[in-house]
C-alpha positions in Angstrom: 85.7 2.0 9.0 82.3 3.4 9.2 81.2 5.8 12.0 78.8 3.1 13.3 81.3 0.4 13.4 83.7 2.7 15.4 81.1 3.2 18.2 82.1 1.3 21.4 79.7 -1.4 22.2 78.2 -1.4 18.6 77.8 -5.2 18.9 76.7 -5.3 22.6 73.3 -6.4 24.0 70.7 -3.9 25.1 69.1 -5.7 28.0 67.9 -2.4 29.6 65.6 -1.7 26.7 64.1 -5.2 27.0 63.4 -4.8 30.7 62.0 -1.4 30.1 59.5 -2.8 27.8 57.6 -4.6 30.6 57.2 -1.3 32.6 55.6 0.3 29.5 53.3 -2.7 29.1 52.5 -2.6 32.9 51.7 1.0 32.7 49.1 0.2 30.0 47.8 -2.5 32.3 47.4 -0.1 35.2 45.6 2.5 32.8 43.1 -0.2 31.8 42.7 -1.2 35.5 42.0 2.4 36.4 39.0 2.6 34.1 37.1 0.0 36.1 34.8 1.5 38.8 35.9 -1.3 41.1 39.3 0.3 41.5 38.0 4.0 41.9 37.3 5.8 45.4 33.9 4.9 46.6 31.3 7.6 45.5 33.7 9.5 43.2 33.6 7.1 40.2 37.0 8.2 39.1 39.2 8.5 42.1 42.9 9.3 42.8 44.2 6.0 41.2 42.4 6.6 38.0 43.3 10.3 37.9 47.0 9.4 38.2 46.9 6.8 35.6 44.7 8.5 33.1 47.5 9.0 30.7 49.3 5.7 31.4 48.1 3.9 28.4 48.9 6.7 25.9 52.4 6.9 27.4 53.1 3.2 27.3 52.2 2.9 23.7 54.2 6.0 22.7 57.2 4.4 24.4 56.7 1.2 22.4 56.5 3.1 19.1 59.7 5.0 19.7 61.5 1.9 21.0 60.5 -0.1 18.0 62.2 2.3 15.6 65.2 2.6 17.8 65.8 -1.2 18.2 65.2 -2.0 14.6 67.7 0.6 13.7 70.3 -0.6 16.2 70.2 -4.1 14.9 70.3 -3.2 11.3 72.2 -5.5 8.8 73.1 -4.6 5.3 72.9 -8.1 4.0 69.1 -8.5 4.8 66.4 -8.3 2.3 63.1 -6.3 2.5 61.0 -9.5 2.0 62.8 -11.5 4.7 62.5 -8.6 7.1 58.8 -8.3 6.5 58.3 -12.0 6.8 60.0 -12.1 10.2 58.0 -9.2 11.5 54.8 -10.6 10.3 55.3 -14.0 12.0 56.3 -12.1 15.2 53.1 -10.1 15.6 50.3 -11.9 13.7 50.2 -15.4 15.5 49.8 -13.7 18.9 47.2 -11.4 17.5 45.1 -14.2 16.0 45.2 -16.3 19.3 44.2 -13.2 21.5 41.7 -12.0 18.9 39.7 -15.3 19.3 40.3 -15.4 23.0 38.7 -12.0 23.3 36.0 -13.0 20.9 34.8 -16.1 22.7 35.2 -14.8 26.3 33.5 -11.4 26.1 33.8 -9.4 22.8 31.1 -11.6 20.9 28.4 -9.4 22.6 29.7 -6.2 20.8 31.6 -7.4 17.8 30.2 -6.9 14.3 31.5 -8.0 11.0 32.3 -4.3 10.2 34.5 -4.2 13.2 35.8 -7.7 13.5 37.2 -8.2 10.1 39.3 -5.1 10.0 40.6 -6.0 13.5 41.4 -9.5 12.4 43.4 -8.1 9.4 45.0 -5.4 11.6 43.5 -2.6 9.7 41.3 -1.2 12.5 43.5 1.8 13.3 42.7 3.2 9.8 39.0 3.5 10.7 38.2 6.9 12.5 35.5 5.3 14.7 36.0 3.8 18.3 33.8 0.9 17.6 36.4 -0.2 15.1 39.8 0.8 16.3 38.9 -0.2 19.9 37.1 -3.4 18.8 37.4 -7.0 20.0 40.8 -7.0 21.8 41.3 -3.3 21.8 45.0 -3.0 22.6 45.6 -4.6 19.1 45.0 -1.2 17.6 48.7 -0.5 18.2 50.0 -3.4 16.2 47.8 -2.1 13.4 50.2 0.8 13.4 53.3 -1.4 13.9 52.3 -3.2 10.7 52.7 0.1 8.7 55.9 0.9 10.6 57.4 -2.4 9.4 56.3 -1.9 5.8 57.9 1.5 5.8 61.0 0.7 7.8 63.3 -0.4 4.8 62.7 3.0 3.0 62.8 4.9 6.3 66.1 3.4 7.3 67.7 3.9 4.0 66.7 7.5 4.0 67.9 8.2 7.6 71.2 6.6 6.8 71.8 9.2 4.1 71.5 12.0 6.6 74.9 13.5 7.6 75.7 12.7 11.2 76.1 16.4 12.1 72.5 16.9 10.9 70.8 14.0 12.8 69.9 16.1 15.8 68.2 18.7 13.6 66.1 16.0 12.0 65.2 14.6 15.5 64.2 17.9 16.7 62.0 18.7 13.7 60.4 15.3 14.0 59.6 15.8 17.8 58.4 19.3 17.0 55.9 17.9 14.4 54.6 15.5 17.1 54.3 18.3 19.7 52.5 20.7 17.5 50.2 18.3 15.8 47.5 18.5 18.5 47.5 22.2 18.0 46.7 21.8 14.3 44.2 19.0 14.9 42.5 21.1 17.5 41.5 23.6 14.8 39.5 21.0 13.0 35.8 20.4 13.6 35.4 18.1 16.6 32.6 15.9 15.1 31.3 12.9 17.1 32.3 12.6 20.8 33.0 9.4 22.8 29.8 8.3 24.2 28.4 6.3 27.3 30.5 3.4 26.6 33.5 5.4 27.7 31.8 7.3 30.5 34.4 6.1 33.0 37.3 6.8 30.6 39.4 10.0 30.1 38.1 9.8 26.6 34.6 10.7 27.5 33.4 14.0 26.2 36.2 14.3 23.7 36.1 14.2 19.9 36.7 10.7 18.3 38.0 12.3 15.1 40.4 14.6 16.8 41.7 11.8 19.2 42.1 9.4 16.2 44.2 11.9 14.2 46.5 12.7 16.9 46.9 9.3 18.5 45.6 6.3 16.4 46.0 7.2 12.7 48.9 5.0 11.5 50.6 7.6 9.2 50.7 10.0 12.0 52.2 7.6 14.4 55.0 6.9 12.0 56.5 10.1 13.5 57.1 8.4 16.8 58.7 5.5 15.0 60.9 7.8 12.9 62.0 9.5 16.0 63.2 6.2 17.3 65.1 5.5 14.1 66.8 8.9 14.3 67.8 8.6 18.0 69.3 5.2 17.3 71.4 6.8 14.5 72.4 9.5 16.8 73.8 7.2 19.4 75.3 4.8 16.8 77.2 7.7 15.1 78.6 9.0 18.3 76.6 12.1 18.5 74.8 11.2 21.8 74.9 14.2 24.2 75.9 11.8 27.2 72.7 12.4 29.3 72.6 9.8 32.0 69.7 7.4 32.6 68.7 8.8 35.9 68.4 12.4 34.7 66.4 11.1 31.7 64.2 9.2 33.9 63.6 12.1 36.2 62.8 14.2 33.1 60.3 11.5 32.0 58.5 11.3 35.4 58.2 15.2 35.4 56.9 15.1 31.8 54.2 12.5 32.7 53.2 14.5 35.7 52.8 17.6 33.5 50.8 15.6 31.0 48.1 15.2 33.7 47.4 18.9 33.6 47.5 19.9 29.9 44.6 19.9 27.3 43.5 16.3 26.2 45.0 16.2 22.8 48.4 17.4 24.2 48.2 14.8 26.9 48.2 11.8 24.5 51.8 11.9 23.6 53.1 15.4 22.8 54.4 16.0 26.4 56.3 12.7 26.9 57.6 11.9 23.4 60.9 13.9 23.9 61.8 12.5 27.4 60.9 9.0 26.2 63.4 9.4 23.2 66.1 10.7 25.6 65.4 7.9 28.0 65.7 5.1 25.5 68.9 6.5 24.1 70.6 7.1 27.5 69.8 3.4 28.4 71.1 2.1 25.1 74.3 4.1 25.3 74.7 2.8 28.9 74.2 -0.9 27.7 76.5 -0.3 24.8 79.2 0.9 27.2 78.9 -2.3 29.2 77.3 -0.8 32.3 74.3 -2.4 34.0 71.1 -0.7 34.9 68.4 -1.5 37.4 66.4 -3.3 34.7 69.2 -5.1 32.8 69.1 -8.3 34.9 67.8 -11.6 33.8 64.5 -11.4 35.6 63.6 -8.0 34.0 64.8 -9.2 30.6 62.4 -12.2 30.9 59.6 -9.9 31.8 60.5 -7.9 28.8 60.5 -10.9 26.5 56.9 -11.8 27.5 55.7 -8.2 27.5 54.3 -8.2 24.0 52.1 -11.2 25.0 51.3 -9.6 28.4 50.1 -6.4 26.4 47.8 -8.4 24.2 46.2 -10.7 27.0 45.8 -8.3 29.9 42.7 -6.6 28.6 41.0 -9.9 28.1 41.6 -10.9 31.6 40.3 -7.5 33.0 37.2 -7.8 30.8 36.5 -11.4 31.8 36.9 -10.3 35.5 34.4 -7.6 35.0 31.9 -9.1 32.5 32.0 -12.8 33.2 32.8 -12.7 37.0 30.8 -9.5 37.7 33.5 -7.8 39.7 32.4 -4.3 39.3 32.7 -2.8 42.9 35.3 -3.7 45.6 34.2 -3.6 49.2 37.6 -2.2 50.3 40.8 -1.0 48.9 42.4 -4.3 50.0 40.0 -6.3 48.0 40.6 -4.1 45.1 44.4 -4.5 45.3 44.1 -8.2 45.8 41.9 -8.7 42.7 44.3 -6.4 40.6 47.4 -8.4 41.8 45.5 -11.7 40.9 44.5 -10.5 37.5 48.1 -9.2 36.8 49.5 -12.5 37.9 47.3 -14.5 35.8 47.9 -12.2 32.8 51.6 -12.8 33.3 51.1 -16.5 33.4 48.9 -16.5 30.2 51.4 -14.2 28.5 54.2 -16.7 29.3 52.2 -19.6 27.9 51.4 -17.5 24.7 55.1 -16.6 24.4 56.4 -20.0 25.0 53.6 -21.9 23.2 53.0 -19.6 20.2 55.4 -16.7 19.7 58.6 -18.3 20.2 58.0 -21.6 18.3 56.5 -19.8 15.4 59.5 -17.4 15.2 62.0 -20.2 15.4 60.2 -22.2 12.8 60.3 -19.3 10.5 63.9 -18.9 11.1 64.8 -22.4 10.4 62.7 -22.2 7.2 64.5 -19.2 6.0 67.9 -20.4 6.7 67.3 -23.3 4.4 66.3 -21.0 1.6 69.1 -19.5 -0.7 69.7 -15.8 0.1 68.5 -13.2 -2.2 71.3 -10.7 -2.9 69.4 -7.4 -2.5 71.9 -4.6 -1.3 71.2 -2.0 1.3 67.7 -3.3 1.9 66.1 -3.6 5.4 67.5 -4.9 8.6 67.5 -8.2 10.3 66.7 -8.0 14.0 68.8 -10.6 15.8 67.0 -13.4 17.5 64.2 -12.7 15.1 62.9 -10.1 17.4 63.1 -6.3 17.8 61.6 -5.9 21.2 61.3 -9.0 23.4 64.9 -10.2 23.5 68.1 -8.5 24.3 69.4 -7.1 21.0 72.8 -8.4 19.9 73.8 -6.7 16.7 75.8 -8.6 14.1 74.9 -12.1 15.3 72.7 -14.8 13.7 69.5 -16.1 15.0 
């Protein structure tokens, strides 16, 4: 019996990780909300709300990247093929991207989009271009799935490589990977700053910072593979019985403290260096608890449902915020109550649209692909990639060893 199969709960569901996804997506929503003047303190331009959320977007995406590597590894199947894995991942992310790309384009982005930015965005290549007009173009949250596309392409090879690491050395590899992430801003900070973010980001924490340096630390896909790799390593640590037993609450407290600290460090370090280790520990602690059959505050059906639609919510929320500002002209709230009311309305509408996207596009396409591939004869490629159960690595609870 392998070490992984001997781990209690190896075939259990991980609902807590699904529920936690929504909180990460909502943190990104709050970050984008905070960039609008309407939600800032009158006369200050960037008030307490914006100051507290200024790193929320960076943190939320970092959580997604680590979680992606963790869940894909947890749900690994030796009888999968690389081609089948790539196909499932593409039909998971691309239909949602296409729909939200055109929604953003026709609703507000047509005014600023160009062929030079729109085509790379449509092809999910925008994160490779070191200019904000490209990687933050059209529906700007889609830059992260440009990174995810590279993760999926590399995962079969990364997973095979990590599986060859002896169990007693996994923590050393995880520590080395985390150290590289933490030290990267120091190295990038030594490079010439180059062009800075301009007036289009005047109300953003990006303003006044180097585009090139920020891109190298936070956007550039090969660099973000480190976060994904850390998730792979942490999953192997838990699966191999090497988890240190840290509880969810202590890991959560460490995460909150790290985020608070990130608000007071130099910009390049605030992007993900401060929170990456606490996030890796929190995800592992929640997975270990789920695997042991113990519930958490976010493992209930309602939170799991929110987690299932979180990918769609992540892609649609910026569109609704931009339409509220650009098309309806909501730029300044007359009172805090009005600001909170409009924010709650935008969040609710975003959630509704996300559910429609999930139920009407994402889930039907994924299921159609699953039916199509089940009819095809299996290709015997040993030790290839993995097959996420339910055709999904993020938005449904993971059940290792089951079929879709």
